[in-house]
C-alpha positions, 0 to 999 in steps of 0.5 A: 886632406893630410895631417902635418906632423905636430911639433913635439913638446920637449918642456910642459908648459909652465914647468918653471912657473906658478901654478896650482895643483888642480884637485878633482872635486869641487873647492867651494871658491873660485879655484878651479877643479877637475869636476867642476872646471872654473867655477861659475863664480869665476864667470859672474861679474865682479859688480854681481859678487864674482871672482876672477879666476886664477892664472896659477890654475891655468898654468896648472891645467896646462901643466898636466895636460902638456906633461901627459902629452909629452909622456905619450909623444916619448912613446910612454905607456902606463902600468896597471893602477887600481885606484885609477881603474876603479875611479874610471870604472875599469879599463875599456876594451883594447886598452894597452898597458905595460908592466910595472918592470917595463918588460911586456905589453898588455891588452884588455880584452873585456869592458870595465877591467879592474883586475891586475894583469901583473898578477894574472888578471882576468881579461888581459892579453900579453902581446909582446915581451922582451923575453919573447924576442930575446935572442932572435937573429936580425939576419942569416949567418954565413953558414945559413946562407951557405946551406941555402945556396947549396940547394940541390946537390949531385948527392941529392940527385943521386937519391931521387934517382934511386927512388925512381929506380925499378917503377913500371915504364908500361902498366902491367894488367892481372889476368885474374884477381890476385891476392895481394896484387896492386895491378888491374885486371883484365876484362877477361879476368873479371868475366871469369872471376864472376862465372863461379858465383851463384845464379840464384840466391840461396835463402835461409829459412831461419836466421843462422849463425855464420850465414851470409844468406838472406832470410826468408820472411817467415823466419824473420816473422818468427824471429820477431814474434817474442819482440814488443809489439811495435803497434802497442808500444804505448803501453808496452814496457821494456827494461833497458840493457844494464838496468832493471827499470821498465818504461814504455818505448815512448818513455825511453825516448823522451828520456834519451832525447832529454839527455841529448839536449847538449845545446842546454849545456852551453855557458859563457862567463860574462864576468868574474867579479871580486868577491872581496870588493873594495869596501869589503873590509869595511862593511864586515867590521861595520856589521860586526861580521867575520864574512860577507857572502853573496846571497842574490842579485838583480840588473836594472834597466840601465844594466847596473848590477845589485848584489845583496851580501849577507853578514855572518852575523845578524846582530847589526840587523843589517845587509849590504847591497853592493852596485856595479855599473853596467860594465861591472865597474865597482860604484859602492855599497848601501845597507838595508834591513838584514835579509837573505836571498832575492833581490828585485830591482824595477823602474816605477815611473820616475823612481827606481826601486829595489825590494828586499825580504826582512828576516826579522818580520819576513815582510817584503820591504821597498827601498827608494834608490832613485837619488842613492848615492851608495857611499855607505848610507842606510837606506829606509824601507816601506813593508808592501807585503807581510809574511812572504819566503825567502825567494821572490821575483818580478816579471811583466806586471806580476810578483812571483813570491814563495809562500812561507806555509806548506803545501800539505802539512806544517813544514814549508816546502817552497814548493808553492807561491802566489802571483800578485799584480803591481798593487800586490793583489792576489791574481794567482798561484804557482806550483814547483815540484819538490824533486826540482826545489830539493830541500832546505834542511838536512833533516830530510832523507833526501837532502843530499840527493836533489839539487837545491833550490836557490832562487827562481825567475820568471820568463813568460809562461815559463818559471826558470829555477836556480839549482846548486847548494854550497858544495866543496870537494874538500869535505864533501863527495859527489852530493847531488844537492850541490849539482849546479845550473837551472831548471826551466818549468811550466806554472803547474811544475812540468820540467821543459828543460834543465842544464844541471852539471856535476859539481866536482866536473864544473869545479875541475872545468873551472880551474882548468880554465884559470879561475880561482875556485874553491867551492861552488854555489848558485845564488839566484837568477834573472832574465834580462834582453831575453838571456838568462843570467846566474849567479854562481859563487866560487871563490874564497873570501880573501879573492879580490880579482874574482869569485863571483861569476855572472854566467849566460845559460843556454848561451849560443857561443859558450862553452859546451859543459855536457860531458859533465852533466849531472846524472840527476834527472827530475822526476814527475810527481804527477806521474805518481798522483794521476795514476798507479804508482809506477812498478816493473818486473826486475827480470821476466816472469819466465826468470822467477822475477817479481814486480817491484816499486822503485824509490825514483830518487834513490833508486832503492826498492820500496817495499812497505806501505809505510815506506810508501807514505814516507815517500809521499811525505817527503815529496808532498804528493797527495794521493796515489794508488796501486793494484795488489795484483801487480805489487803488494806493499807489505802493510803494518802488522794486523792489516792485510791486502787481498789480492785483486784489490785497488789500494788508494791512499789519501794524504791528509795532512803529511801526517795522517793518511786514509787508505781505502781498499776495494776488491775489484770482484766482490766489491768488498771495502775497507778503510783505514786511517794511518798516523805518523807521530812525532816519534816518527812511528806509525800506526793504522787504524781500521775504520770501516765501521765509522763509514757513513753511507746513505741508502738508495731512496733515502736521505739518511746516512748511518755507518755500515754497522748501524745499518746492519743493526737496522736490517737484522731489526727489521727481520726479527720484527718481520718488517722486510 
């Protein structure tokens, strides 16, 4: 059935009639509103307390509707309206708007778009403008028509004839292959050319410079005699060209394969949210702060986004939770107890709960947000777990919470965490290597070298760490702690994959794509619907159109950032714990080289025993060992390490170490204790005489010195 063209409205209904202006919110009377329509009281019998509806309301409603229809029938389009955009959670995908001056037309390419197209807002495409069609011809001019009709003139025919002049009517063949000729060669010529070639192949006995002959099998064998025995490749170490580092072929191959995992560097910007949300100034004033900054986020089961904003001052003892809809339209904000970093939002039966850390008592608090309006209210929380670290996550019925205590020693490392069930009963633990977590304080020598952990999430058996400290190229240069991305690890701390990007390169790439960026910082990650989403804060505090990026990691249809991949590759501390400390030759022995140990983070040589123990402190390595026949770390003054000894180092408390030295041939044994005081000065004491041992066939234990005295006394008395 075809539709007939309706009549067009030339005068809106009740243009000159008596009418009410219809408000958005309910009136609390018998007057109509946009939210409520005609209230229930107008549908209730007057005898039962009802009130009749107002004709002025009906006139007002129909006037609004017919006036809007008339505007559209007249071909009218609407310009951008910020208040309207916020009220409807952003313009829908495909929406058409005109510019404020009516000179161009925009089409929306993202859902829930609240940005202004006239000011370069994200997600708008200009599809038509008066400038783009100005000056275009309606039809060809007479001169242009003459040019078309002239077609191919006799002069042009003459030019074409000149091109064909001199060409062969019949192909010419060469009798023999001739240099520079484009003619084909006769069969006799080919036969003659082959007649001078060798009937028997000449073979070189050894590889010869400039020779095109093949080489004898014996020559090949001799030439390869000094190369690595491939049958023993697992143990044979080689030095790569341009490097001083020695590794097995298997380890080199693993490193190369890791570096060409280009799919790891596919990222997609899901949305660019305003860092300065609509109520930013109101919240800033209420919290007596000069700035507010995003610190963590989560997404609920309906797709709503919650971002924790930290005020620059904690005098109010409050933080702000900002809520966006599933289409990323701004909803509002609410206050919770002051805290930073992680946020978890999860469904618990019929309730929706938000979890946040209180920085004043370092406890984990639960907030019921089922009925929260996010209209500036202060939420009341309940403490569910005392004394937790800043970073925590939830997945598949389990809580993963970083401990406040140190794994070794007294300084919090953020490398060890506990696993709890839904009732907060302790069920297990997990570990993160320091080479992935990085350092929270710039007091560490390694603070600027390693990308800093800014949060984590859990997916199945894997931990995903969000890396990237605050970095701005305006006052810093190529600092590794700012390299940004995620690392995927096992719960034991083995790195499976990472997509870290060079911070400077990422800033340049974002700027080139039109993102307003003055710094980069990662602020956590979550897993939703099988996708890893990170939050990157990039914009200035004044950015009302963007500045907070929600980015999908390992995105199938994302942008390839592999060309700006970070040069940092996390080392595996377990390699230093399970075996001897890695070392290699700076050059071949025949070239007078020596075997050294290298710091895997800085690339500098570790030449002293105290330097080795300093490295163990920073990365909380519990133990390692080395053979003095391979490498000798210079011990402190007064201590010597003979050759052919196994030196084992046990990290007692990240300040006290125990060093044992055992000779492989004689069995001679030495035991030392080493201590680093508060002034960072090392001391080392021989404790061999203090060791207690048990003699075979007895349960008695004595120090070696006491056993020697005992045997000497027995000899003197004739008892032996």
